[in-house]
C-alpha positions as CSV (number, residue, x, y, z in Angstrom):
1,X,6.0,3.3,-27.0
2,X,7.5,6.8,-27.0
3,X,8.9,8.2,-23.8
4,X,6.2,10.9,-23.8
5,X,6.5,12.0,-20.2
6,X,8.0,15.0,-18.6
7,X,11.5,13.9,-17.5
8,X,11.7,15.9,-14.2
9,X,10.8,13.3,-11.6
10,X,9.0,10.0,-12.4
11,X,8.2,6.7,-10.8
12,X,8.8,3.5,-12.8
13,X,6.3,0.7,-12.1
14,X,7.4,-2.7,-13.2
15,X,4.2,-4.6,-13.9
16,X,6.2,-7.7,-14.6
17,X,7.2,-7.6,-10.9
18,X,3.6,-7.1,-9.8
19,X,2.7,-10.2,-11.8
20,X,5.6,-12.2,-10.4
21,X,4.7,-11.2,-6.9
22,X,1.1,-12.3,-7.3
23,X,2.2,-15.7,-8.7
24,X,4.7,-16.1,-5.8
25,X,2.0,-15.4,-3.3
26,X,-0.5,-17.7,-5.1
27,X,2.0,-20.5,-4.6
28,X,2.3,-19.7,-0.9
29,X,-1.4,-19.4,-0.1
30,X,-3.4,-22.5,0.5
31,X,-5.0,-23.9,-2.7
32,X,-8.5,-23.5,-1.3
33,X,-7.9,-19.9,-0.1
34,X,-8.6,-17.0,-2.4
35,X,-6.4,-13.9,-2.6
36,X,-8.0,-10.6,-1.9
37,X,-5.8,-8.0,-3.6
38,X,-5.6,-4.9,-1.5
39,X,-5.2,-1.9,-3.9
40,X,-6.2,1.0,-1.6
41,X,-4.4,4.3,-1.7
42,X,-4.0,4.1,-5.5
43,X,-2.5,0.7,-5.2
44,X,0.0,1.9,-2.5
45,X,1.0,4.7,-4.7
46,X,1.8,2.5,-7.7
47,X,-1.3,3.5,-9.7
48,X,-4.5,1.4,-9.4
49,X,-5.4,1.5,-13.1
50,X,-2.5,-0.5,-14.5
51,X,-1.9,-2.5,-11.3
52,X,-5.5,-3.7,-10.9
53,X,-5.6,-4.7,-14.6
54,X,-2.4,-6.6,-14.3
55,X,-3.6,-8.4,-11.1
56,X,-6.9,-9.3,-12.8
57,X,-5.0,-10.7,-15.8
58,X,-3.1,-12.9,-13.3
59,X,-6.3,-14.3,-11.9
60,X,-7.2,-11.9,-9.0
61,X,-11.0,-12.0,-8.7
62,X,-11.5,-10.2,-5.3
63,X,-10.2,-6.7,-4.4
64,X,-10.2,-4.6,-1.3
65,X,-10.0,-0.8,-0.9
66,X,-10.3,1.7,1.9
67,X,-13.3,3.8,0.9
68,X,-16.3,4.2,-1.5
69,X,-14.4,6.5,-3.8
70,X,-11.7,4.0,-4.3
71,X,-14.3,1.2,-5.0
72,X,-16.0,3.4,-7.6
73,X,-12.7,4.0,-9.3
74,X,-12.1,0.3,-9.6
75,X,-15.6,-0.2,-11.1
76,X,-14.9,2.5,-13.6
77,X,-11.8,0.5,-14.6
78,X,-14.1,-2.5,-15.4
79,X,-13.1,-4.5,-12.4
80,X,-16.4,-6.4,-12.1
81,X,-15.5,-8.8,-9.3
82,X,-16.2,-8.4,-5.6
83,X,-14.8,-5.3,-4.0
84,X,-14.5,-5.1,-0.2
85,X,-14.5,-1.6,1.4
86,X,-12.4,-2.0,4.5
87,X,-13.2,1.4,6.1
88,X,-16.2,3.6,6.9
89,X,-18.9,4.6,4.4
90,X,-21.6,7.1,5.5
91,X,-24.9,5.2,5.8
92,X,-26.7,7.6,3.5
93,X,-24.7,6.0,0.6
94,X,-26.4,2.6,1.1
95,X,-28.0,2.8,-2.3
96,X,-24.6,3.5,-4.0
97,X,-23.1,0.5,-2.3
98,X,-26.0,-1.6,-3.5
99,X,-26.0,-0.3,-7.1
100,X,-22.3,-1.1,-7.7
101,X,-22.3,-4.3,-5.7
102,X,-19.7,-3.3,-3.2
103,X,-19.2,-5.2,0.0
104,X,-19.2,-2.9,3.0
105,X,-17.4,-3.7,6.3
106,X,-19.8,-3.4,9.3
107,X,-18.0,-3.2,12.6
108,X,-20.5,-2.2,15.3
109,X,-24.2,-2.8,16.0
110,X,-25.2,0.8,15.8
111,X,-23.4,1.3,12.4
112,X,-24.9,-1.8,11.0
113,X,-28.4,-0.9,12.1
114,X,-28.2,2.6,10.7
115,X,-26.8,1.3,7.4
116,X,-29.6,-1.3,7.2
117,X,-32.2,1.4,7.9
118,X,-31.0,3.5,5.0
119,X,-30.8,0.4,2.7
120,X,-34.4,-0.6,3.7
121,X,-35.6,2.9,3.1
122,X,-34.2,2.7,-0.4
123,X,-35.5,-0.8,-1.0
124,X,-32.1,-2.5,-1.3
125,X,-29.8,-4.9,0.5
126,X,-26.2,-4.0,1.0
127,X,-23.6,-6.7,0.8
128,X,-21.5,-6.8,4.0
129,X,-18.6,-8.4,5.8
130,X,-18.6,-8.3,9.6
131,X,-15.3,-7.2,11.2
132,X,-14.4,-8.6,14.6
133,X,-11.9,-7.0,16.9
134,X,-9.7,-9.7,18.3
135,X,-6.9,-7.5,19.4
136,X,-6.2,-4.7,16.9
137,X,-8.2,-2.2,18.9
138,X,-9.3,-0.2,15.9
139,X,-12.6,-1.2,14.2
140,X,-14.7,-4.3,14.9
141,X,-17.1,-5.9,17.3
142,X,-15.2,-6.5,20.6
143,X,-15.3,-10.2,21.1
144,X,-14.5,-9.8,24.7
145,X,-17.8,-8.1,25.3
146,X,-20.5,-10.3,27.0
147,X,-22.8,-11.9,24.5
148,X,-21.1,-10.2,21.6
149,X,-22.2,-13.1,19.4
150,X,-25.8,-12.1,19.9
151,X,-25.1,-8.6,18.6
152,X,-23.3,-10.0,15.6
153,X,-26.0,-12.6,14.9
154,X,-28.7,-9.8,15.1
155,X,-26.6,-7.7,12.6
156,X,-26.4,-10.7,10.2
157,X,-30.1,-10.9,10.1
158,X,-30.9,-7.2,9.5
159,X,-33.3,-6.6,6.6
160,X,-31.1,-4.2,4.8
161,X,-27.9,-6.2,4.9
162,X,-26.8,-9.3,3.1
163,X,-23.8,-10.5,5.2
164,X,-21.5,-12.7,3.3
165,X,-18.3,-12.8,5.3
166,X,-16.5,-12.2,8.6
167,X,-12.9,-11.1,9.2
168,X,-10.4,-9.7,11.7
169,X,-6.9,-8.1,11.4
170,X,-3.5,-8.9,12.9
171,X,-1.6,-5.9,14.2
172,X,1.7,-7.8,14.8
173,X,1.9,-10.7,12.4
174,X,5.1,-9.1,11.1
175,X,6.6,-9.7,14.7
176,X,6.6,-6.0,15.5
177,X,5.6,-6.2,19.2
178,X,5.1,-10.0,19.0
179,X,8.5,-11.6,18.6
180,X,7.4,-15.1,19.1
181,X,4.1,-14.8,17.1
182,X,2.1,-15.8,20.2
183,X,-0.2,-12.7,20.1
184,X,-1.3,-13.4,16.5
185,X,-1.7,-17.1,17.2
186,X,-4.0,-16.3,20.1
187,X,-5.9,-13.8,17.9
188,X,-6.5,-16.5,15.3
189,X,-7.7,-18.9,18.0
190,X,-10.0,-16.2,19.4
191,X,-11.4,-15.4,15.9
192,X,-12.2,-19.0,15.2
193,X,-14.0,-19.4,18.6
194,X,-15.9,-16.2,18.1
195,X,-17.1,-17.2,14.6
196,X,-18.1,-20.6,15.9
197,X,-20.2,-18.9,18.6
198,X,-22.1,-16.8,16.0
199,X,-22.6,-19.8,13.7
200,X,-23.9,-21.9,16.6
201,X,-26.8,-19.5,16.7
202,X,-27.7,-20.4,13.2
203,X,-25.9,-18.0,10.8
204,X,-23.3,-19.4,8.4
205,X,-20.6,-17.1,6.9
206,X,-19.6,-17.8,3.3
207,X,-16.1,-16.2,3.6
208,X,-13.8,-16.0,6.6
209,X,-10.5,-14.2,6.4
210,X,-7.8,-13.1,8.9
211,X,-4.5,-12.7,7.2
212,X,-2.9,-9.6,5.9
213,X,0.4,-9.9,4.0
214,X,2.4,-10.7,7.1
215,X,-0.2,-13.0,8.5
216,X,-0.3,-15.0,5.3
217,X,3.4,-15.9,5.9
218,X,3.6,-16.2,9.7
219,X,0.3,-17.3,11.2
220,X,0.1,-21.1,10.9
221,X,-3.2,-22.5,9.5
222,X,-4.9,-19.1,9.2
223,X,-5.5,-18.8,5.5
224,X,-9.1,-19.9,5.8
225,X,-11.3,-18.9,2.8
226,X,-9.2,-15.9,1.8
227,X,-6.1,-13.8,2.6
228,X,-5.7,-10.1,2.1
229,X,-2.4,-9.5,0.3
230,X,-1.2,-5.9,0.2
231,X,2.4,-4.7,0.6
232,X,3.8,-8.0,-0.7
233,X,2.0,-7.5,-4.1
234,X,4.2,-4.5,-4.6
235,X,7.4,-6.4,-3.8
236,X,8.0,-5.0,-0.4
237,X,8.2,-7.0,2.8
238,X,6.1,-6.2,5.9
239,X,9.3,-6.6,8.0
240,X,12.8,-7.8,7.9
241,X,11.7,-11.0,9.7
242,X,9.5,-12.0,6.7
243,X,12.0,-11.5,3.9
244,X,13.1,-15.1,3.7
245,X,9.5,-16.5,3.6
246,X,8.6,-15.6,0.0
247,X,10.3,-14.2,-3.1
248,X,8.9,-10.9,-4.3
249,X,10.4,-8.1,-6.4
250,X,10.1,-4.3,-5.8
251,X,7.8,-2.9,-8.4
252,X,8.5,0.8,-7.9
253,X,11.6,2.9,-8.5
254,X,11.8,6.7,-8.5
255,X,14.1,8.7,-10.7
256,X,14.8,12.4,-11.0
257,X,17.2,14.5,-13.1
258,X,20.0,17.0,-12.4
259,X,19.1,20.5,-13.4
260,X,22.4,22.2,-12.5
261,X,25.9,21.4,-11.4
262,X,27.9,24.1,-9.6
263,X,31.1,24.6,-7.7
264,X,30.7,25.3,-4.0
265,X,33.6,27.1,-2.4
266,X,34.7,26.4,1.2
267,X,32.6,28.5,3.6
268,X,29.6,28.8,1.2
269,X,26.2,27.5,2.3
270,X,23.4,25.6,0.6
271,X,19.6,26.0,0.9
272,X,17.3,27.4,3.5
273,X,18.5,28.2,7.0
274,X,22.2,27.8,5.9
275,X,22.3,24.5,7.8
276,X,25.0,23.2,5.5
277,X,28.3,25.2,5.1
278,X,31.0,23.7,3.0
279,X,34.2,22.8,4.9
280,X,36.1,22.4,1.6
281,X,35.5,23.1,-2.1
282,X,32.8,20.9,-3.4
283,X,30.7,20.0,-6.5
284,X,26.9,20.3,-5.9
285,X,24.1,18.9,-8.2
286,X,20.6,20.3,-7.9
287,X,17.9,17.7,-8.7
288,X,14.2,18.2,-9.5
289,X,12.5,16.6,-6.5
290,X,11.3,17.9,-3.2
291,X,8.8,17.3,-0.4
292,X,5.9,18.3,-2.7
293,X,6.7,15.2,-4.7
294,X,6.5,13.1,-1.5
295,X,10.2,13.0,-0.7
296,X,10.5,13.4,3.0
297,X,12.1,16.6,4.3
298,X,13.5,14.7,7.2
299,X,16.1,13.2,4.8
300,X,17.8,16.6,4.8
301,X,20.3,15.0,7.2
302,X,21.5,11.5,6.3
303,X,19.6,11.0,3.0
304,X,21.3,10.2,-0.2
305,X,20.6,9.2,-3.8
306,X,22.5,7.2,-6.5
307,X,24.1,8.8,-9.5
308,X,26.2,6.7,-11.9
309,X,25.9,3.9,-9.4
310,X,27.5,5.9,-6.6
311,X,26.2,7.5,-3.4
312,X,25.4,11.2,-3.6
313,X,24.6,12.6,-0.1
314,X,21.9,15.2,0.3
315,X,23.3,18.6,1.5
316,X,21.2,21.4,3.0
317,X,17.5,21.4,3.6
318,X,15.2,19.7,1.1
319,X,13.0,22.2,-0.6
320,X,9.5,21.9,-1.9
321,X,10.5,21.1,-5.5
322,X,14.3,20.7,-5.4
323,X,17.2,19.4,-3.3
324,X,21.0,19.4,-3.6
325,X,23.5,16.5,-3.7
326,X,27.2,16.3,-3.1
327,X,28.7,14.9,-6.3
328,X,32.3,15.9,-5.6
329,X,33.6,12.4,-5.9
330,X,31.3,11.3,-8.8
331,X,32.5,11.8,-12.4
332,X,30.5,12.8,-15.4
333,X,27.6,14.4,-13.6
334,X,25.9,17.1,-15.7
335,X,22.6,18.7,-16.4
336,X,20.2,15.9,-17.4
337,X,22.0,13.2,-15.5
338,X,19.6,10.8,-13.8
339,X,19.6,10.4,-10.0
340,X,17.9,7.4,-8.5
341,X,15.8,8.2,-5.5
342,X,15.3,4.5,-4.8
343,X,15.8,1.5,-7.0
344,X,18.6,0.2,-9.2
345,X,21.3,2.4,-10.7
346,X,24.2,1.1,-12.7
347,X,24.5,-2.1,-10.7
348,X,23.9,-0.4,-7.3
349,X,20.6,-0.6,-5.4
350,X,19.0,1.8,-3.0
351,X,16.1,0.0,-1.3
352,X,13.0,1.9,-0.3
353,X,13.4,0.2,3.1
354,X,16.6,2.1,3.7
355,X,14.9,5.4,3.0
356,X,12.1,4.4,5.4
357,X,14.7,3.5,8.1
358,X,16.4,6.8,7.7
359,X,13.0,8.5,8.2
360,X,12.1,6.3,11.1
361,X,9.1,5.0,9.3
362,X,8.0,2.0,7.1
363,X,8.2,1.3,3.4
364,X,4.4,1.5,3.1
365,X,4.6,5.2,3.9
366,X,7.4,6.0,1.5
367,X,5.7,4.5,-1.6
368,X,2.3,5.9,-0.7
369,X,3.7,9.4,-0.3
370,X,5.0,9.6,-3.9
371,X,3.1,12.6,-5.2
372,X,0.4,12.9,-7.8
373,X,2.5,15.2,-9.9
374,X,5.1,12.4,-10.3
375,X,4.2,10.5,-13.5
376,X,3.9,6.7,-13.2
377,X,5.7,5.1,-16.1
378,X,4.6,1.5,-16.5
379,X,7.1,-1.1,-17.7
380,X,6.6,-4.7,-18.9
381,X,9.7,-6.8,-19.6
382,X,11.7,-3.5,-19.5
383,X,9.6,-1.8,-22.2
384,X,7.4,1.3,-21.5
385,X,3.7,0.3,-22.0
386,X,1.9,3.3,-20.5
387,X,2.3,6.6,-18.6
388,X,-0.1,8.0,-16.1
389,X,0.6,11.8,-16.1
390,X,-0.1,14.4,-13.4
391,X,-3.6,15.2,-14.8
392,X,-4.5,11.6,-14.3
393,X,-4.9,10.8,-18.0
394,X,-3.3,8.0,-19.9
């Protein structure tokens, strides 16, 4: 396929890596447990169209998203299997949920009752999974409340809902805030006990799930009927503590190009605010990426890229569409040279985790921030098989 994309800044998405990651996780997950592929936020910035199709080809038959719009996008891509909406959907969209067969998360009695009322008014039943709060403190029925099981049981029997599953979420299965894993283990125990209390009243859940990516690796015996795999599908680890537990390959790398190389004399400054003043004669390369492309402005100090396999430190403040690199010690840098924002470059590798660390954030945020105007260039076995351009067309 011709390289028919605008070579300014682009993200390369290795679909072979996505497929490898799914297979690696499939081998790790209990045989009787399904994988719910989490493709919210445009597949964590990787582009849901090609990613969901690749995952479906590998056998994924259950997906999860954040909101109704994302679920509708998946259906438009001919993803005809169950789709779980993890977040809030306004109750007046009950009929839309029913028509497309989406599974809506219900997380409180009042929300469930209002959603049921809208569904009943429209003569439909909305598929639902009940979320229990076992310690995340975000959404969910609080299992520490007196007689919570009666509230959940009543929700499961509402006329406008067809409750199929129940789940919870682990906030520290990656060991952030739970070094010994005790908190997650107690959550799992609490979840099982809570579900048993509801089922003792006479309602049986078809699908029970607890584990996110980290939990699928670290919480013993918690795979149940399904696990929700997210960040690991994209070849990134939830934390450094989980890196040795499964083999995954990063799927995204970001590239940009040099637009100009110039000599900077001692005493001259670079970029807004004159925050960088040269202490010696230097060679500076301007590259075509900025914070409007999702590259964090906070990397103005301490950030770097790779050119010709060597580190090129950022100098001066990062601009909306451009930034400057110190290439004084790097040979053969010219207009059109490729700079690697993160990923592999001539035998060197700049992991997205390092960028995240420099920004005091997590790898999830860095890949999700890659902007919409950055084309996604899809590779399979090293060959370009598709390009999603800025306007969203392929």
